N, C-alpha and C positions, 0 to 999 in steps of 0.2 A: 708736449702737453704739459702743462702746469701740476705741480706735482698735487696740488690741494685738489684740482677738476678731475684728475687720474686716480687719486683714491676716492674721492666722491662718487665716482662711476662704479669703482671696481666693489667699493661697498654697498652701492646703495642699487644696482643694476645687476643684469646677467652679464656687464661686461668685464672680456676678462684681456687687460692687456698687460704689456710687460713692465715690469716698476723700473724704473729710470734713478730711482734714487731710494735709502732707505726711509722707514717710516719712524716719524719721529709726533709730538705733541704740537711740535709750531705746524706741520702741513695737515695732521689731522684737525685742529680745528678751521684752519681754513676751510678742508673738506666738508665740514660740518655747518659750515656758513653756508656755500652750497649746493644744500641738500633741497632747497626749494627749487631752485634753477634744476637740479636732476627730476623733481616731481614735475616741473613742465612738462619737459622734453619724454617724461615717460607718460605723461597724461594724453601731448599730442598724440604722440605713436599709436597709444591706442587707441583714440577718439578717432586717429582717420579710419577705424573699421566703419565708425557712423557713415562716413558719405559712402564707402561700397558697397555696404550695406542697404543704403537708405534708395541705390540705385538699383539693387536687385529686390527691393520692395518688399526686404523682410521683417517679420516685426520687431514690433519696438522693443520686446520681453529677450526675444533673442540677441539682438545689437548689444544688450546689456548684457548679458550673460556671456558673451565674446569678447566685451571690453575687459571687464573685471576679470576674465583669467587673462586675456592677457597682458593683462598690468600686473597679474601674480608671475606667467610666465619669467615675466623682463623681472624681474625682482627676484628670481628663481623663489619665491613664495615664505621668502626670509620676514618678512614682518607678519605673516599669517600665522608662522612658526613659531616667533615670538611670543605673541597673543596666546595661542596655543599653551607654550611651556608657561607664561607667567600664568594664567587661570589656573593649571595644574599645581602650579605652587603654593599660589594663596589658597586653592582649595584642601590643600595636605595639613594647614593651621601648626605649621613647624616652625621653631624658632630661624631666624633670615640662614643661617648654616643648611640646616635642613630643610627652606624653600628651598635653595639654590642648587641641593642635590636632586630633587625632586624635579627640578629645572632642568637639569640636564639629561634627565634620563631619556632615553630612546622611544621610550612607548608613550602613548597618548592617555590620557584619564578620559573619564567622561563627560567631566566640566569642559575640559580644557578642548572637546570634539564640539561641544555643543553651543561654545561660545565662539567657535570658528564657525560653523555652519549657520549660526545666526545672526554674526557680523557679515558673511558674504551674502545670506538672503537679503538682507537690510539694503546694504549697496547695491545690490542686483534691483530691488524693488525701487531704490528709490531714483538709482539712474535711469534706470523705463521711464517713471514717470519725468524725467528731465528731458528725455529723449521724443518722448512724445509731445513735448511743448516746445520742439526746437531748441533744448537748450543743454544736450549731450553732453557738447564738446566745452563749453563754459563752463558747466557744473563740475565735469570730470577734473579740470583745469585748475578749476578753485580748489574743491577739495583734497586732490591729490598734493598741491602747493604746502595744505594748513596742514595736512600728516605730516610730509619731512620738514614745514617747519616747526612742529611741535616735536621732532629730533633735534632741530637747531636747539631751541631751548630749553631741552633738557641738558643741553653736555653745556650749558653756560654755568652754572651755581652748583648743581647735582653731583657730591662725589661717588668716583666708584667704590661699588660692592666688594672686590675684590684687587690684589693690586696685577691681574693679569688681564689679557682677554680686551677686544672690542671695549667695553664699559671703560677700563683703566687707561685705553689709549686717547680717548675721548673727551671724558669727564673733563668738566670746567675749563673747557680749551675755547672756548665762546664767547668774547666779549658781549654783556648785557646790551650795549648801546645796540651794536649788532643785532642783535634779537630784538629789540624793540624799531631798529630801522626798517627790518625787515614787516616786522607785525603792520607799520604803517603802512606800509609800500603793498599790501597784500590786502589789508582793508579796504587800501582805495582803489586798486586795480577789483576789485571783487565787486565793491559797489559803483565804478562807473562803469565796467562790462554787463553788469546787469541794466544798469538805465539806460544803456544804448542799446537795450534789445528792441528790435526792428518789430518782431510780431509781436509782443508784449500789448496789453491793451490794459492792465492797471495804471497808475503815475510813475513816472519814473524815480522821483522822490522813496517811493515804497518799495521799490525794485533795487535800489540801492540799498535801501535798511536790509532787508534780505541778503544782500551781499553782503554785506557789512557783519551782518550776524552771523551768517554762516561761518564766516574765517575766526572769529571770537568766541563764538560759544563751542565750536570745534577746538579750539587751544586753549579753553577754559575747563572742556572734559576732559584733555591730555594731562591740563597741570592737577586735577584733581586727583584722578587716577595716579602719577607720578607720585604726589604726597604718600595718598597712603602703600601704595605699591613699592617706593623706596624704604617707608618704615618698615615692611614685612620685608624684603628682602635686604636691606643692609646699604643699596647705593643703586647706581646704575651698572646697568648689563646688556649685552647687546640684545637679549632677549625683549629687556624692558623697554629700550628704543623701538625695537619693532610693534611691541605692543602698543605705543605712546601713537604711534603713525594709524595704525589701524584704529583706533579710536578717535583720533579728530581728524581722518580720514571720513569717517561713520557717519559723524554726526553734524561734519557740515554737509555731506551729502544729505543729508535727510531734515536738516536746515533748508536748504534751496530746493527740493522736491515739497516738502510742505509749504512751506510759504508761498511759492508759486503757485500750487494747487487751492490755497486757502485764498489769494487774492485775484484770482481768476474764476472762482465759485461766485466769491463776492459781483464781482466786476459784469459776470452775466447775469447774474439775480438782480 
């Protein structure tokens, strides 16, 4: 297995594979470049539950809860933990060093827990809506890949907060052109996938706009959050990467759910 793919799988998923070579920043750059592909694999695996649960006539909300839960298990909850730690750090209103100290604590603060619960509720509600419109797998794939692309983008230019840890290993290891290429590819894939939806009743061009908007708005939200967090934390850390993933994934899911619901209601009216 290529070293970059090996590092991507062991960093971004629950997989535990024997390391064949020592880690270096070049390998880290390759791994972060592959992050959206790893996201696709995670989404497809989690979305496989939808088929089984639909065969069993399970409610859409139950299917959404189980899909989100499986996705968290497949990633060891690292991204969710990063979101919690970052919110706790920001809530401390300390200088960068103090903020990082709070983020490293084992306990969880009330704002961090509230943010975690809110994100999980939003993701579940949006995914439940997508499943009810027979777009569960598609929506999850687009959103999860968008979340991982936010990680790739953050590793292009953002400096590390400290000289050790995951942030130091991956910071500024991805070429900007690679991020741009991934963005164009994912926007196009999201637009084409929704435009080709055979069960939709609203125009293909409108469905394509929703797919593209989900990716772009997810990445934009992650970028805005990254700019603020980096100022407060002092640079990139593993927790920051996890938080950016959850922000982009959540926003993309919300856009897909709200866009589809709005256009479907308009078509029905």
